N, C-alpha and C positions, 0 to 999 in steps of 0.2 A: 799681551797675553801673560798671565801669571806663570812663574817658573818655579821649579823645584829648588829648594834651598840647600838640602843635603840629604845623604842617604842615611836614615836613622836606624832601621833595624830590619831583621828578617825573622818572621815568626814560624815556628814549627809546632804543630799540634801533636801531642804525645800521650800515651796511655800511662806510662809510669814516670812521673815527673822526677822523682828522686833518682832513679837509675839513670835516666838520660842526663840530668843535671851532673851527676857524679862523673859520667863519661866525659862530658865537655870540660868539667873542672880538672879531670885527670890529664886532659890535653894542654891545659895551662890557662884556660879562661878563668875569670874571677866573677863570682856573683856580684852584680851591680845593683840588684834590687829584688826583693822577694825572698822567700815565696810569699806571694799575696793573693788574696781572694778578690776577684773582680765580679760584680753582679749588679744588677739593677737596670734602670732605664738606659743609662749610657751604653752598656754592653748590648742590651736587647736591641737598641736602635741600630748601633754599628754593624752587628753581625746578622741582624734580621731574624733572630730566633728568641721569641718572648720566653722569660723564665730562665735565661741562661745563667750559668755559674761556672767560673773557670778559676784554676790556680795557675799563677803565673810567676816564672823566674826570669830575670833579665840577666845576661852574661856579657862580659866584655873581655877583650884581649888585654893583656898586661900593658901594652902601649896605646890603648885607646882604639878608636875606630867605631865602626858600625856594631851595634848591639845584636845579640841573638836572643830572641824572646822564645822561651818554651812555655807552652800552655797546655794544661790537662783539664779538660771539661768534666765537671761533676754533674752538671745538668745542661743539655741533654746528654745521655750517654755518648761517648765517642764512637764514630764509625770506623771500623777497621779498614786500613789501607793494605797494600801488599808489601809485606816485609822483604819480598825478594824483588822488588821493582828494579828493572835495569835503567841505565842511563837514557835509553831511547824512549821510555814512557813519558807521556805528557805530565807536566807539573814541575815542581821544584826538583831539579836534577841532583844538585849536591850543595853542600856547604863547604866553602873552600878556605884553607888556611896557609899562610906561608910558615914554614918551620925551619928550625936551624939544623936538625939532624934527622932526616927522613928515615934512615935505616933504624936507628934507635927507637924512634916513636913506633914504627911499624912492628918491631920486635916486642915492645912493651904492649902494644894493643893486641898481638897475637896471643901473648902470655895470658891476657884477660878474656880471650876467646873471640876477638874481633879480627877478622881476616881480610886480606886483600880481595877486591872484586875481580881484578885481573892480575897485572903485574906492575913492576916499577918501570916507568917509561922515561925516556930522555928526549927533551925537546931542544934539538940543536945543541949548542954549548951553553944553554941558559938555565934550564930547569930540570930537575928530576921530580917525577910526580907519580903518585899512586892514589887510587880510590880505595877506601876501607869501608866495609859495611859495619856501621855501628849499631847501637841498640835500636830496636824497633825498625830496623831496615834502612835507617838514615845512611846515605852515602856521604862520606866525609872525604873531601879532596885535599890532600897534603902535598905542598910543593916546597922543594928546596932549591933556592937559587944557587947555581953552580958557576955562573959566568959573570 
């Protein structure tokens, strides 16, 4: 049986590509590709929607790893999701990052208008973690290793 070779990327469809890109770049990710327009037979075939056109930005953490793909559809119009979706709703729950200084990042995000979903939790003597609601309702999990 064929097997998976590696975890390549996670894709998130957004309405405001620039705003969401700026948010993740502010967290420390770097643009690794784009913005680029993707359209034509390839896209139409893969997503099953004829006449599709999207703008895409690929982001990567400073030390490498899995990419984050942000995509904003020009055609067809995007379908709104719930910007207040909770972690219990079906679908992508969160995008998670390990950080060096959770408290400082949470304070910086709050100053930019992005707030905690709940509070800062501690898992045993290993992690401090918090969910922050980012642009367009994206839940970002930030975890600091403490043990």
